[in-house]
C-alpha positions, -999 to 999 in steps of 0.1 A, spaced: -557 -1 -313 -584 -27 -309 -609 -31 -282 -598 -57 -257 -625 -68 -233 -614 -74 -198 -623 -107 -181 -654 -107 -161 -654 -118 -126 -674 -150 -132 -652 -162 -160 -620 -159 -139 -638 -175 -109 -649 -204 -132 -614 -210 -144 -600 -208 -108 -627 -233 -96 -620 -256 -125 -583 -255 -117 -589 -262 -80 -612 -291 -88 -588 -308 -112 -559 -304 -87 -579 -318 -58 -591 -347 -80 -555 -354 -90 -543 -354 -54 -573 -376 -44 -566 -402 -71 -529 -401 -63 -535 -408 -27 -559 -436 -36 -533 -451 -59 -506 -450 -33 -528 -466 -6 -542 -493 -29 -507 -501 -43 -494 -505 -8 -524 -527 2 -517 -550 -28 -484 -559 -11 -496 -558 25 -529 -577 21 -528 -612 35 -558 -624 14 -550 -628 -23 -585 -620 -34 -583 -587 -17 -549 -581 -33 -565 -585 -67 -593 -562 -58 -568 -536 -47 -550 -541 -80 -582 -533 -98 -586 -502 -77 -551 -491 -85 -557 -496 -122 -589 -475 -120 -572 -447 -100 -542 -446 -124 -566 -445 -153 -584 -416 -136 -552 -397 -133 -544 -403 -170 -579 -390 -178 -573 -359 -158 -542 -353 -178 -565 -352 -209 -554 -385 -224 -589 -400 -227 -582 -427 -252 -552 -441 -233 -572 -440 -201 -602 -459 -215 -579 -484 -232 -561 -488 -199 -594 -497 -182 -606 -520 -209 -573 -540 -212 -560 -541 -176 -592 -540 -156 -614 -558 -180 -591 -586 -190 -560 -590 -169 -573 -582 -135 -604 -603 -140 -582 -632 -152 -561 -628 -120 -592 -628 -99 -606 -660 -115 -572 -678 -112 -569 -669 -75 -605 -679 -68 -600 -713 -86 -567 -721 -69 -583 -714 -34 -549 -708 -17 -551 -709 20 -537 -680 40 -507 -688 61 -493 -663 86 -456 -660 78 -447 -632 103 -422 -653 121 -403 -663 89 -405 -629 73 -386 -611 101 -355 -632 94 -353 -618 58 -358 -582 69 -321 -572 73 -311 -587 39 -341 -570 22 -332 -537 39 -296 -540 27 -307 -547 -9 -332 -518 -8 -304 -494 4 -281 -506 -24 -308 -500 -50 -316 -465 -35 -279 -455 -37 -277 -467 -73 -307 -447 -83 -295 -416 -65 -261 -419 -83 -273 -428 -118 -304 -406 -123 -289 -371 -118 -260 -379 -141 -285 -390 -168 -305 -358 -166 -274 -337 -166 -258 -353 -197 -289 -356 -219 -310 -325 -216 -333 -323 -246 -339 -286 -241 -302 -275 -242 -303 -270 -279 -328 -256 -303 -353 -281 -317 -347 -271 -353 -309 -272 -351 -311 -309 -361 -329 -301 -393 -314 -269 -405 -277 -265 -404 -259 -232 -413 
């Protein structure tokens, strides 16, 4: 029988605090991502929409970084924030689109949009569970494809 040292109090406390910090950062960046994504759609000014798009790219990249995919996270920032979002921002600033309040016209399309949204929701709720029930990758052994008896 070998000697098995027990965990010290500070080591377990450190792991617990690390776990709590990572979880709280994940929830924070998820909340920022949800708010910024909704503000992309709801913002009346197109320049603010592009800035919210940059914020959503950065927060999603932070979530990917917390999931320990550092390379993908940094590439995400370089490609999307560094190139595409800046290009969108320059195009929007060069076009100089004036803001028009369309609240009166948008209410007339609300029933049709709600109907389409309900149809898509029903389709998703019908299709997605059937896909996961029929194609479960964990139902068989991984090596059964390579070694047959």
